[in-house]
PDB file of N, CA, C and O in Angstrom:
ATOM      1  N   MET A   1      13.883 -18.658  22.790  1.00  0.00           N
ATOM      2  CA  MET A   1      14.217 -19.110  21.462  1.00  0.00           C
ATOM      3  C   MET A   1      13.521 -18.267  20.396  1.00  0.00           C
ATOM      4  O   MET A   1      14.145 -17.962  19.379  1.00  0.00           O
ATOM      5  N   GLY A   2      12.299 -17.889  20.573  1.00  0.00           N
ATOM      6  CA  GLY A   2      11.621 -17.037  19.601  1.00  0.00           C
ATOM      7  C   GLY A   2      10.979 -17.827  18.487  1.00  0.00           C
ATOM      8  O   GLY A   2      11.069 -19.054  18.438  1.00  0.00           O
ATOM      9  N   HIS A   3      10.332 -17.111  17.597  1.00  0.00           N
ATOM     10  CA  HIS A   3       9.681 -17.706  16.434  1.00  0.00           C
ATOM     11  C   HIS A   3      10.620 -17.635  15.248  1.00  0.00           C
ATOM     12  O   HIS A   3      11.221 -16.590  15.001  1.00  0.00           O
ATOM     13  N   VAL A   4      10.758 -18.717  14.513  1.00  0.00           N
ATOM     14  CA  VAL A   4      11.636 -18.775  13.354  1.00  0.00           C
ATOM     15  C   VAL A   4      10.803 -18.525  12.101  1.00  0.00           C
ATOM     16  O   VAL A   4       9.752 -19.138  11.918  1.00  0.00           O
ATOM     17  N   TYR A   5      11.273 -17.622  11.238  1.00  0.00           N
ATOM     18  CA  TYR A   5      10.539 -17.277  10.029  1.00  0.00           C
ATOM     19  C   TYR A   5      11.307 -17.595   8.754  1.00  0.00           C
ATOM     20  O   TYR A   5      10.835 -18.386   7.937  1.00  0.00           O
ATOM     21  N   GLY A   6      12.473 -17.003   8.566  1.00  0.00           N
ATOM     22  CA  GLY A   6      13.240 -17.218   7.340  1.00  0.00           C
ATOM     23  C   GLY A   6      12.569 -16.648   6.107  1.00  0.00           C
ATOM     24  O   GLY A   6      12.587 -17.264   5.041  1.00  0.00           O
ATOM     25  N   VAL A   7      11.971 -15.465   6.253  1.00  0.00           N
ATOM     26  CA  VAL A   7      11.268 -14.838   5.135  1.00  0.00           C
ATOM     27  C   VAL A   7      12.053 -13.631   4.619  1.00  0.00           C
ATOM     28  O   VAL A   7      12.715 -12.945   5.398  1.00  0.00           O
ATOM     29  N   PRO A   8      11.986 -13.368   3.313  1.00  0.00           N
ATOM     30  CA  PRO A   8      12.675 -12.200   2.765  1.00  0.00           C
ATOM     31  C   PRO A   8      12.069 -10.898   3.292  1.00  0.00           C
ATOM     32  O   PRO A   8      10.854 -10.790   3.463  1.00  0.00           O
ATOM     33  N   VAL A   9      12.927  -9.918   3.546  1.00  0.00           N
ATOM     34  CA  VAL A   9      12.494  -8.590   3.975  1.00  0.00           C
ATOM     35  C   VAL A   9      13.301  -7.547   3.212  1.00  0.00           C
ATOM     36  O   VAL A   9      14.422  -7.811   2.776  1.00  0.00           O
ATOM     37  N   ASP A  10      12.723  -6.363   3.056  1.00  0.00           N
ATOM     38  CA  ASP A  10      13.428  -5.229   2.468  1.00  0.00           C
ATOM     39  C   ASP A  10      14.093  -4.461   3.600  1.00  0.00           C
ATOM     40  O   ASP A  10      13.436  -4.077   4.568  1.00  0.00           O
ATOM     41  N   VAL A  11      15.389  -4.239   3.479  1.00  0.00           N
ATOM     42  CA  VAL A  11      16.160  -3.583   4.531  1.00  0.00           C
ATOM     43  C   VAL A  11      16.816  -2.326   3.979  1.00  0.00           C
ATOM     44  O   VAL A  11      17.375  -2.337   2.882  1.00  0.00           O
ATOM     45  N   THR A  12      16.745  -1.250   4.742  1.00  0.00           N
ATOM     46  CA  THR A  12      17.467  -0.024   4.441  1.00  0.00           C
ATOM     47  C   THR A  12      18.703  -0.013   5.326  1.00  0.00           C
ATOM     48  O   THR A  12      18.616  -0.192   6.541  1.00  0.00           O
ATOM     49  N   GLU A  13      19.853   0.199   4.700  1.00  0.00           N
ATOM     50  CA  GLU A  13      21.123   0.190   5.426  1.00  0.00           C
ATOM     51  C   GLU A  13      21.721   1.589   5.485  1.00  0.00           C
ATOM     52  O   GLU A  13      21.468   2.437   4.629  1.00  0.00           O
ATOM     53  N   GLN A  14      22.519   1.798   6.521  1.00  0.00           N
ATOM     54  CA  GLN A  14      23.328   3.003   6.636  1.00  0.00           C
ATOM     55  C   GLN A  14      24.681   2.567   7.175  1.00  0.00           C
ATOM     56  O   GLN A  14      24.761   1.980   8.254  1.00  0.00           O
ATOM     57  N   ASP A  15      25.737   2.847   6.435  1.00  0.00           N
ATOM     58  CA  ASP A  15      27.093   2.411   6.799  1.00  0.00           C
ATOM     59  C   ASP A  15      27.158   0.906   7.015  1.00  0.00           C
ATOM     60  O   ASP A  15      27.870   0.433   7.900  1.00  0.00           O
ATOM     61  N   GLY A  16      26.410   0.146   6.199  1.00  0.00           N
ATOM     62  CA  GLY A  16      26.436  -1.307   6.279  1.00  0.00           C
ATOM     63  C   GLY A  16      25.583  -1.919   7.374  1.00  0.00           C
ATOM     64  O   GLY A  16      25.549  -3.141   7.521  1.00  0.00           O
ATOM     65  N   ARG A  17      24.895  -1.089   8.145  1.00  0.00           N
ATOM     66  CA  ARG A  17      24.059  -1.584   9.243  1.00  0.00           C
ATOM     67  C   ARG A  17      22.581  -1.390   8.900  1.00  0.00           C
ATOM     68  O   ARG A  17      22.210  -0.400   8.270  1.00  0.00           O
ATOM     69  N   PRO A  18      21.751  -2.332   9.314  1.00  0.00           N
ATOM     70  CA  PRO A  18      20.319  -2.147   9.067  1.00  0.00           C
ATOM     71  C   PRO A  18      19.753  -1.032   9.949  1.00  0.00           C
ATOM     72  O   PRO A  18      20.019  -0.990  11.151  1.00  0.00           O
ATOM     73  N   VAL A  19      18.979  -0.136   9.352  1.00  0.00           N
ATOM     74  CA  VAL A  19      18.349   0.949  10.117  1.00  0.00           C
ATOM     75  C   VAL A  19      16.825   0.866  10.044  1.00  0.00           C
ATOM     76  O   VAL A  19      16.122   1.472  10.854  1.00  0.00           O
ATOM     77  N   ARG A  20      16.323   0.110   9.067  1.00  0.00           N
ATOM     78  CA  ARG A  20      14.874   0.000   8.882  1.00  0.00           C
ATOM     79  C   ARG A  20      14.612  -1.254   8.049  1.00  0.00           C
ATOM     80  O   ARG A  20      15.407  -1.598   7.174  1.00  0.00           O
ATOM     81  N   PHE A  21      13.498  -1.934   8.322  1.00  0.00           N
ATOM     82  CA  PHE A  21      13.109  -3.047   7.468  1.00  0.00           C
ATOM     83  C   PHE A  21      11.599  -3.101   7.351  1.00  0.00           C
ATOM     84  O   PHE A  21      10.868  -2.601   8.206  1.00  0.00           O
ATOM     85  N   VAL A  22      11.151  -3.717   6.273  1.00  0.00           N
ATOM     86  CA  VAL A  22       9.719  -3.854   5.999  1.00  0.00           C
ATOM     87  C   VAL A  22       9.385  -5.334   6.031  1.00  0.00           C
ATOM     88  O   VAL A  22       9.984  -6.140   5.319  1.00  0.00           O
ATOM     89  N   TRP A  23       8.420  -5.677   6.870  1.00  0.00           N
ATOM     90  CA  TRP A  23       7.957  -7.056   7.001  1.00  0.00           C
ATOM     91  C   TRP A  23       6.436  -7.043   7.038  1.00  0.00           C
ATOM     92  O   TRP A  23       5.833  -6.345   7.853  1.00  0.00           O
ATOM     93  N   GLU A  24       5.828  -7.809   6.163  1.00  0.00           N
ATOM     94  CA  GLU A  24       4.374  -7.878   6.049  1.00  0.00           C
ATOM     95  C   GLU A  24       3.750  -6.484   5.938  1.00  0.00           C
ATOM     96  O   GLU A  24       2.765  -6.164   6.603  1.00  0.00           O
ATOM     97  N   ARG A  25       4.354  -5.677   5.078  1.00  0.00           N
ATOM     98  CA  ARG A  25       3.903  -4.304   4.767  1.00  0.00           C
ATOM     99  C   ARG A  25       3.966  -3.357   5.961  1.00  0.00           C
ATOM    100  O   ARG A  25       3.360  -2.287   5.919  1.00  0.00           O
ATOM    101  N   ARG A  26       4.675  -3.715   7.013  1.00  0.00           N
ATOM    102  CA  ARG A  26       4.901  -2.818   8.153  1.00  0.00           C
ATOM    103  C   ARG A  26       6.356  -2.390   8.157  1.00  0.00           C
ATOM    104  O   ARG A  26       7.255  -3.169   7.839  1.00  0.00           O
ATOM    105  N   VAL A  27       6.569  -1.127   8.526  1.00  0.00           N
ATOM    106  CA  VAL A  27       7.930  -0.587   8.611  1.00  0.00           C
ATOM    107  C   VAL A  27       8.394  -0.675  10.062  1.00  0.00           C
ATOM    108  O   VAL A  27       7.695  -0.234  10.975  1.00  0.00           O
ATOM    109  N   TYR A  28       9.572  -1.244  10.263  1.00  0.00           N
ATOM    110  CA  TYR A  28      10.179  -1.373  11.586  1.00  0.00           C
ATOM    111  C   TYR A  28      11.464  -0.558  11.595  1.00  0.00           C
ATOM    112  O   TYR A  28      12.343  -0.770  10.760  1.00  0.00           O
ATOM    113  N   ASN A  29      11.574   0.361  12.527  1.00  0.00           N
ATOM    114  CA  ASN A  29      12.786   1.161  12.684  1.00  0.00           C
ATOM    115  C   ASN A  29      13.679   0.501  13.723  1.00  0.00           C
ATOM    116  O   ASN A  29      13.235   0.157  14.819  1.00  0.00           O
ATOM    117  N   VAL A  30      14.946   0.331  13.361  1.00  0.00           N
ATOM    118  CA  VAL A  30      15.906  -0.272  14.285  1.00  0.00           C
ATOM    119  C   VAL A  30      16.259   0.764  15.337  1.00  0.00           C
ATOM    120  O   VAL A  30      16.738   1.853  15.021  1.00  0.00           O
ATOM    121  N   ARG A  31      16.017   0.414  16.585  1.00  0.00           N
ATOM    122  CA  ARG A  31      16.301   1.318  17.699  1.00  0.00           C
ATOM    123  C   ARG A  31      17.659   1.033  18.344  1.00  0.00           C
ATOM    124  O   ARG A  31      18.319   1.932  18.867  1.00  0.00           O
ATOM    125  N   HIS A  32      18.057  -0.243  18.293  1.00  0.00           N
ATOM    126  CA  HIS A  32      19.307  -0.624  18.954  1.00  0.00           C
ATOM    127  C   HIS A  32      19.814  -1.928  18.340  1.00  0.00           C
ATOM    128  O   HIS A  32      19.037  -2.855  18.115  1.00  0.00           O
ATOM    129  N   ILE A  33      21.117  -1.996  18.071  1.00  0.00           N
ATOM    130  CA  ILE A  33      21.725  -3.244  17.611  1.00  0.00           C
ATOM    131  C   ILE A  33      22.195  -3.993  18.857  1.00  0.00           C
ATOM    132  O   ILE A  33      23.056  -3.518  19.599  1.00  0.00           O
ATOM    133  N   VAL A  34      21.618  -5.161  19.066  1.00  0.00           N
ATOM    134  CA  VAL A  34      21.924  -5.975  20.246  1.00  0.00           C
ATOM    135  C   VAL A  34      23.187  -6.792  20.021  1.00  0.00           C
ATOM    136  O   VAL A  34      24.029  -6.905  20.912  1.00  0.00           O
ATOM    137  N   ASP A  35      23.318  -7.366  18.813  1.00  0.00           N
ATOM    138  CA  ASP A  35      24.464  -8.234  18.527  1.00  0.00           C
ATOM    139  C   ASP A  35      24.678  -8.291  17.020  1.00  0.00           C
ATOM    140  O   ASP A  35      23.755  -8.046  16.243  1.00  0.00           O
ATOM    141  N   HIS A  36      25.895  -8.615  16.617  1.00  0.00           N
ATOM    142  CA  HIS A  36      26.242  -8.743  15.202  1.00  0.00           C
ATOM    143  C   HIS A  36      27.335  -9.788  15.089  1.00  0.00           C
ATOM    144  O   HIS A  36      28.317  -9.743  15.829  1.00  0.00           O
ATOM    145  N   TRP A  37      27.169 -10.743  14.155  1.00  0.00           N
ATOM    146  CA  TRP A  37      28.203 -11.741  13.921  1.00  0.00           C
ATOM    147  C   TRP A  37      28.139 -12.192  12.467  1.00  0.00           C
ATOM    148  O   TRP A  37      27.150 -11.963  11.771  1.00  0.00           O
ATOM    149  N   VAL A  38      29.219 -12.839  12.025  1.00  0.00           N
ATOM    150  CA  VAL A  38      29.352 -13.271  10.643  1.00  0.00           C
ATOM    151  C   VAL A  38      29.641 -14.761  10.618  1.00  0.00           C
ATOM    152  O   VAL A  38      30.454 -15.256  11.398  1.00  0.00           O
ATOM    153  N   THR A  39      28.966 -15.482   9.709  1.00  0.00           N
ATOM    154  CA  THR A  39      29.247 -16.898   9.503  1.00  0.00           C
ATOM    155  C   THR A  39      29.552 -17.117   8.030  1.00  0.00           C
ATOM    156  O   THR A  39      29.025 -16.415   7.167  1.00  0.00           O
ATOM    157  N   LEU A  40      30.410 -18.100   7.746  1.00  0.00           N
ATOM    158  CA  LEU A  40      30.685 -18.477   6.361  1.00  0.00           C
ATOM    159  C   LEU A  40      29.603 -19.437   5.905  1.00  0.00           C
ATOM    160  O   LEU A  40      29.107 -20.242   6.694  1.00  0.00           O
ATOM    161  N   ARG A  41      29.240 -19.355   4.650  1.00  0.00           N
ATOM    162  CA  ARG A  41      28.227 -20.268   4.116  1.00  0.00           C
ATOM    163  C   ARG A  41      28.843 -21.641   3.922  1.00  0.00           C
ATOM    164  O   ARG A  41      29.817 -21.798   3.185  1.00  0.00           O
ATOM    165  N   ALA A  42      28.281 -22.614   4.573  1.00  0.00           N
ATOM    166  CA  ALA A  42      28.806 -23.980   4.522  1.00  0.00           C
ATOM    167  C   ALA A  42      28.550 -24.656   3.178  1.00  0.00           C
ATOM    168  O   ALA A  42      29.218 -25.636   2.846  1.00  0.00           O
ATOM    169  N   ASP A  43      27.595 -24.150   2.401  1.00  0.00           N
ATOM    170  CA  ASP A  43      27.242 -24.793   1.142  1.00  0.00           C
ATOM    171  C   ASP A  43      28.101 -24.320  -0.034  1.00  0.00           C
ATOM    172  O   ASP A  43      27.787 -24.627  -1.184  1.00  0.00           O
ATOM    173  N   TRP A  44      29.162 -23.589   0.232  1.00  0.00           N
ATOM    174  CA  TRP A  44      30.006 -23.045  -0.828  1.00  0.00           C
ATOM    175  C   TRP A  44      31.377 -23.708  -0.780  1.00  0.00           C
ATOM    176  O   TRP A  44      32.038 -23.655   0.257  1.00  0.00           O
ATOM    177  N   PRO A  45      31.825 -24.332  -1.870  1.00  0.00           N
ATOM    178  CA  PRO A  45      33.154 -24.963  -1.866  1.00  0.00           C
ATOM    179  C   PRO A  45      34.255 -23.929  -1.619  1.00  0.00           C
ATOM    180  O   PRO A  45      34.256 -22.870  -2.247  1.00  0.00           O
ATOM    181  N   SER A  46      35.169 -24.219  -0.732  1.00  0.00           N
ATOM    182  CA  SER A  46      36.188 -23.247  -0.334  1.00  0.00           C
ATOM    183  C   SER A  46      37.115 -22.850  -1.483  1.00  0.00           C
ATOM    184  O   SER A  46      37.631 -21.732  -1.487  1.00  0.00           O
ATOM    185  N   GLU A  47      37.337 -23.721  -2.443  1.00  0.00           N
ATOM    186  CA  GLU A  47      38.225 -23.386  -3.555  1.00  0.00           C
ATOM    187  C   GLU A  47      37.502 -22.651  -4.685  1.00  0.00           C
ATOM    188  O   GLU A  47      38.136 -22.271  -5.670  1.00  0.00           O
ATOM    189  N   ALA A  48      36.198 -22.444  -4.562  1.00  0.00           N
ATOM    190  CA  ALA A  48      35.404 -21.865  -5.643  1.00  0.00           C
ATOM    191  C   ALA A  48      35.732 -20.402  -5.910  1.00  0.00           C
ATOM    192  O   ALA A  48      35.742 -19.974  -7.064  1.00  0.00           O
ATOM    193  N   GLN A  49      35.994 -19.643  -4.878  1.00  0.00           N
ATOM    194  CA  GLN A  49      36.265 -18.219  -5.070  1.00  0.00           C
ATOM    195  C   GLN A  49      37.297 -17.750  -4.064  1.00  0.00           C
ATOM    196  O   GLN A  49      37.529 -18.386  -3.036  1.00  0.00           O
ATOM    197  N   GLU A  50      37.914 -16.616  -4.386  1.00  0.00           N
ATOM    198  CA  GLU A  50      38.876 -16.027  -3.463  1.00  0.00           C
ATOM    199  C   GLU A  50      38.183 -15.555  -2.186  1.00  0.00           C
ATOM    200  O   GLU A  50      38.695 -15.741  -1.082  1.00  0.00           O
ATOM    201  N   ARG A  51      37.031 -14.952  -2.352  1.00  0.00           N
ATOM    202  CA  ARG A  51      36.294 -14.419  -1.199  1.00  0.00           C
ATOM    203  C   ARG A  51      35.081 -15.302  -0.947  1.00  0.00           C
ATOM    204  O   ARG A  51      34.177 -15.378  -1.779  1.00  0.00           O
ATOM    205  N   LEU A  52      35.063 -15.959   0.184  1.00  0.00           N
ATOM    206  CA  LEU A  52      33.955 -16.853   0.508  1.00  0.00           C
ATOM    207  C   LEU A  52      32.687 -16.067   0.798  1.00  0.00           C
ATOM    208  O   LEU A  52      32.728 -15.039   1.473  1.00  0.00           O
ATOM    209  N   PRO A  53      31.576 -16.542   0.295  1.00  0.00           N
ATOM    210  CA  PRO A  53      30.308 -15.900   0.645  1.00  0.00           C
ATOM    211  C   PRO A  53      30.082 -16.031   2.149  1.00  0.00           C
ATOM    212  O   PRO A  53      30.458 -17.022   2.774  1.00  0.00           O
ATOM    213  N   GLN A  54      29.477 -15.034   2.685  1.00  0.00           N
ATOM    214  CA  GLN A  54      29.225 -15.052   4.119  1.00  0.00           C
ATOM    215  C   GLN A  54      27.812 -14.581   4.411  1.00  0.00           C
ATOM    216  O   GLN A  54      27.139 -13.992   3.565  1.00  0.00           O
ATOM    217  N   ARG A  55      27.392 -14.854   5.616  1.00  0.00           N
ATOM    218  CA  ARG A  55      26.087 -14.415   6.073  1.00  0.00           C
ATOM    219  C   ARG A  55      26.308 -13.560   7.318  1.00  0.00           C
ATOM    220  O   ARG A  55      26.893 -14.006   8.305  1.00  0.00           O
ATOM    221  N   GLU A  56      25.824 -12.322   7.247  1.00  0.00           N
ATOM    222  CA  GLU A  56      25.895 -11.434   8.406  1.00  0.00           C
ATOM    223  C   GLU A  56      24.589 -11.539   9.175  1.00  0.00           C
ATOM    224  O   GLU A  56      23.503 -11.510   8.595  1.00  0.00           O
ATOM    225  N   HIS A  57      24.710 -11.661  10.468  1.00  0.00           N
ATOM    226  CA  HIS A  57      23.540 -11.759  11.344  1.00  0.00           C
ATOM    227  C   HIS A  57      23.485 -10.499  12.209  1.00  0.00           C
ATOM    228  O   HIS A  57      24.487 -10.084  12.791  1.00  0.00           O
ATOM    229  N   TRP A  58      22.308  -9.908  12.281  1.00  0.00           N
ATOM    230  CA  TRP A  58      22.098  -8.713  13.090  1.00  0.00           C
ATOM    231  C   TRP A  58      20.918  -8.960  14.020  1.00  0.00           C
ATOM    232  O   TRP A  58      19.798  -9.155  13.549  1.00  0.00           O
ATOM    233  N   ARG A  59      21.142  -8.956  15.312  1.00  0.00           N
ATOM    234  CA  ARG A  59      20.037  -9.023  16.276  1.00  0.00           C
ATOM    235  C   ARG A  59      19.755  -7.592  16.703  1.00  0.00           C
ATOM    236  O   ARG A  59      20.628  -6.908  17.237  1.00  0.00           O
ATOM    237  N   VAL A  60      18.520  -7.146  16.462  1.00  0.00           N
ATOM    238  CA  VAL A  60      18.187  -5.737  16.673  1.00  0.00           C
ATOM    239  C   VAL A  60      16.898  -5.603  17.478  1.00  0.00           C
ATOM    240  O   VAL A  60      16.012  -6.456  17.421  1.00  0.00           O
ATOM    241  N   GLU A  61      16.822  -4.508  18.229  1.00  0.00           N
ATOM    242  CA  GLU A  61      15.553  -4.089  18.811  1.00  0.00           C
ATOM    243  C   GLU A  61      14.938  -3.135  17.804  1.00  0.00           C
ATOM    244  O   GLU A  61      15.582  -2.185  17.358  1.00  0.00           O
ATOM    245  N   ALA A  62      13.689  -3.393  17.451  1.00  0.00           N
ATOM    246  CA  ALA A  62      13.040  -2.558  16.444  1.00  0.00           C
ATOM    247  C   ALA A  62      11.552  -2.464  16.744  1.00  0.00           C
ATOM    248  O   ALA A  62      10.992  -3.289  17.466  1.00  0.00           O
ATOM    249  N   GLY A  63      10.933  -1.451  16.177  1.00  0.00           N
ATOM    250  CA  GLY A  63       9.501  -1.303  16.373  1.00  0.00           C
ATOM    251  C   GLY A  63       8.891  -0.382  15.342  1.00  0.00           C
ATOM    252  O   GLY A  63       9.569   0.346  14.617  1.00  0.00           O
ATOM    253  N   GLY A  64       7.574  -0.456  15.316  1.00  0.00           N
ATOM    254  CA  GLY A  64       6.809   0.395  14.421  1.00  0.00           C
ATOM    255  C   GLY A  64       5.332   0.189  14.640  1.00  0.00           C
ATOM    256  O   GLY A  64       4.857  -0.946  14.688  1.00  0.00           O
ATOM    257  N   ARG A  65       4.596   1.288  14.774  1.00  0.00           N
ATOM    258  CA  ARG A  65       3.136   1.251  14.950  1.00  0.00           C
ATOM    259  C   ARG A  65       2.692   0.268  16.027  1.00  0.00           C
ATOM    260  O   ARG A  65       1.873  -0.616  15.778  1.00  0.00           O
ATOM    261  N   GLY A  66       3.233   0.432  17.203  1.00  0.00           N
ATOM    262  CA  GLY A  66       2.806  -0.382  18.333  1.00  0.00           C
ATOM    263  C   GLY A  66       3.500  -1.726  18.466  1.00  0.00           C
ATOM    264  O   GLY A  66       3.502  -2.304  19.552  1.00  0.00           O
ATOM    265  N   ALA A  67       4.089  -2.241  17.392  1.00  0.00           N
ATOM    266  CA  ALA A  67       4.804  -3.521  17.448  1.00  0.00           C
ATOM    267  C   ALA A  67       6.256  -3.254  17.820  1.00  0.00           C
ATOM    268  O   ALA A  67       6.936  -2.460  17.171  1.00  0.00           O
ATOM    269  N   ARG A  68       6.719  -3.916  18.858  1.00  0.00           N
ATOM    270  CA  ARG A  68       8.109  -3.752  19.279  1.00  0.00           C
ATOM    271  C   ARG A  68       8.650  -5.094  19.729  1.00  0.00           C
ATOM    272  O   ARG A  68       7.958  -5.857  20.404  1.00  0.00           O
ATOM    273  N   GLY A  69       9.894  -5.382  19.353  1.00  0.00           N
ATOM    274  CA  GLY A  69      10.481  -6.659  19.734  1.00  0.00           C
ATOM    275  C   GLY A  69      11.932  -6.736  19.333  1.00  0.00           C
ATOM    276  O   GLY A  69      12.553  -5.744  18.952  1.00  0.00           O
ATOM    277  N   VAL A  70      12.458  -7.943  19.429  1.00  0.00           N
ATOM    278  CA  VAL A  70      13.836  -8.216  19.037  1.00  0.00           C
ATOM    279  C   VAL A  70      13.777  -9.120  17.812  1.00  0.00           C
ATOM    280  O   VAL A  70      13.064 -10.123  17.795  1.00  0.00           O
ATOM    281  N   TYR A  71      14.541  -8.747  16.788  1.00  0.00           N
ATOM    282  CA  TYR A  71      14.485  -9.417  15.498  1.00  0.00           C
ATOM    283  C   TYR A  71      15.891  -9.798  15.068  1.00  0.00           C
ATOM    284  O   TYR A  71      16.844  -9.059  15.318  1.00  0.00           O
ATOM    285  N   GLU A  72      16.022 -10.952  14.419  1.00  0.00           N
ATOM    286  CA  GLU A  72      17.306 -11.333  13.844  1.00  0.00           C
ATOM    287  C   GLU A  72      17.199 -11.236  12.329  1.00  0.00           C
ATOM    288  O   GLU A  72      16.423 -11.950  11.693  1.00  0.00           O
ATOM    289  N   LEU A  73      17.993 -10.340  11.773  1.00  0.00           N
ATOM    290  CA  LEU A  73      18.064 -10.150  10.332  1.00  0.00           C
ATOM    291  C   LEU A  73      19.335 -10.814   9.822  1.00  0.00           C
ATOM    292  O   LEU A  73      20.367 -10.777  10.493  1.00  0.00           O
ATOM    293  N   GLN A  74      19.269 -11.421   8.640  1.00  0.00           N
ATOM    294  CA  GLN A  74      20.441 -12.038   8.028  1.00  0.00           C
ATOM    295  C   GLN A  74      20.638 -11.474   6.630  1.00  0.00           C
ATOM    296  O   GLN A  74      19.692 -11.351   5.851  1.00  0.00           O
ATOM    297  N   HIS A  75      21.881 -11.136   6.330  1.00  0.00           N
ATOM    298  CA  HIS A  75      22.222 -10.679   4.982  1.00  0.00           C
ATOM    299  C   HIS A  75      23.179 -11.685   4.367  1.00  0.00           C
ATOM    300  O   HIS A  75      24.220 -11.996   4.946  1.00  0.00           O
ATOM    301  N   ASP A  76      22.823 -12.195   3.189  1.00  0.00           N
ATOM    302  CA  ASP A  76      23.636 -13.174   2.475  1.00  0.00           C
ATOM    303  C   ASP A  76      24.428 -12.450   1.396  1.00  0.00           C
ATOM    304  O   ASP A  76      23.846 -11.849   0.492  1.00  0.00           O
ATOM    305  N   SER A  77      25.755 -12.506   1.488  1.00  0.00           N
ATOM    306  CA  SER A  77      26.590 -11.754   0.544  1.00  0.00           C
ATOM    307  C   SER A  77      26.536 -12.333  -0.868  1.00  0.00           C
ATOM    308  O   SER A  77      26.718 -11.588  -1.831  1.00  0.00           O
ATOM    309  N   ALA A  78      26.294 -13.623  -1.024  1.00  0.00           N
ATOM    310  CA  ALA A  78      26.259 -14.229  -2.356  1.00  0.00           C
ATOM    311  C   ALA A  78      25.029 -13.783  -3.142  1.00  0.00           C
ATOM    312  O   ALA A  78      25.117 -13.516  -4.340  1.00  0.00           O
ATOM    313  N   SER A  79      23.894 -13.704  -2.472  1.00  0.00           N
ATOM    314  CA  SER A  79      22.654 -13.330  -3.161  1.00  0.00           C
ATOM    315  C   SER A  79      22.281 -11.866  -2.949  1.00  0.00           C
ATOM    316  O   SER A  79      21.401 -11.342  -3.631  1.00  0.00           O
ATOM    317  N   ASP A  80      22.953 -11.202  -1.998  1.00  0.00           N
ATOM    318  CA  ASP A  80      22.647  -9.825  -1.594  1.00  0.00           C
ATOM    319  C   ASP A  80      21.195  -9.698  -1.117  1.00  0.00           C
ATOM    320  O   ASP A  80      20.544  -8.677  -1.339  1.00  0.00           O
ATOM    321  N   ARG A  81      20.705 -10.746  -0.462  1.00  0.00           N
ATOM    322  CA  ARG A  81      19.334 -10.753   0.055  1.00  0.00           C
ATOM    323  C   ARG A  81      19.324 -10.728   1.573  1.00  0.00           C
ATOM    324  O   ARG A  81      20.235 -11.217   2.241  1.00  0.00           O
ATOM    325  N   TRP A  82      18.249 -10.134   2.089  1.00  0.00           N
ATOM    326  CA  TRP A  82      18.028 -10.078   3.531  1.00  0.00           C
ATOM    327  C   TRP A  82      16.876 -11.003   3.899  1.00  0.00           C
ATOM    328  O   TRP A  82      15.889 -11.114   3.170  1.00  0.00           O
ATOM    329  N   LEU A  83      17.021 -11.668   5.047  1.00  0.00           N
ATOM    330  CA  LEU A  83      15.965 -12.515   5.594  1.00  0.00           C
ATOM    331  C   LEU A  83      15.669 -12.093   7.021  1.00  0.00           C
ATOM    332  O   LEU A  83      16.563 -11.675   7.756  1.00  0.00           O
ATOM    333  N   LEU A  84      14.412 -12.207   7.402  1.00  0.00           N
ATOM    334  CA  LEU A  84      14.042 -12.110   8.808  1.00  0.00           C
ATOM    335  C   LEU A  84      14.093 -13.540   9.316  1.00  0.00           C
ATOM    336  O   LEU A  84      13.243 -14.361   8.971  1.00  0.00           O
ATOM    337  N   ALA A  85      15.094 -13.835  10.140  1.00  0.00           N
ATOM    338  CA  ALA A  85      15.326 -15.212  10.573  1.00  0.00           C
ATOM    339  C   ALA A  85      14.514 -15.570  11.811  1.00  0.00           C
ATOM    340  O   ALA A  85      13.980 -16.675  11.903  1.00  0.00           O
ATOM    341  N   ARG A  86      14.416 -14.647  12.762  1.00  0.00           N
ATOM    342  CA  ARG A  86      13.795 -14.996  14.043  1.00  0.00           C
ATOM    343  C   ARG A  86      13.223 -13.751  14.693  1.00  0.00           C
ATOM    344  O   ARG A  86      13.713 -12.642  14.481  1.00  0.00           O
ATOM    345  N   VAL A  87      12.170 -13.950  15.495  1.00  0.00           N
ATOM    346  CA  VAL A  87      11.521 -12.852  16.209  1.00  0.00           C
ATOM    347  C   VAL A  87      11.287 -13.263  17.654  1.00  0.00           C
ATOM    348  O   VAL A  87      10.773 -14.345  17.940  1.00  0.00           O
ATOM    349  N   TRP A  88      11.678 -12.373  18.556  1.00  0.00           N
ATOM    350  CA  TRP A  88      11.366 -12.537  19.977  1.00  0.00           C
ATOM    351  C   TRP A  88      10.376 -11.435  20.351  1.00  0.00           C
ATOM    352  O   TRP A  88      10.663 -10.256  20.149  1.00  0.00           O
ATOM    353  N   ASP A  89       9.247 -11.794  20.880  1.00  0.00           N
ATOM    354  CA  ASP A  89       8.224 -10.804  21.268  1.00  0.00           C
ATOM    355  C   ASP A  89       8.523 -10.202  22.617  1.00  0.00           C
ATOM    356  O   ASP A  89       7.770  -9.355  23.096  1.00  0.00           O
TER     357      ASP A  89
END
């Protein structure tokens, strides 16, 4: 199951995919994308906009300076913010 965090992170993207993120002042380079999926935000009324806000989930293998693990990053299209949702050591 891993540890759940839900904290904001700075993410560098390339072609819409995360390639690097900064968490607690450490830089993590994405080595491999394990999984990717999209969910619609349940808190948004369906008639509110033509394009529903969505949340992209990226499960990645990443590491930096001795720390290596599997991380779940989430990008929210409505706020354009990234979160570190979960970490597996």
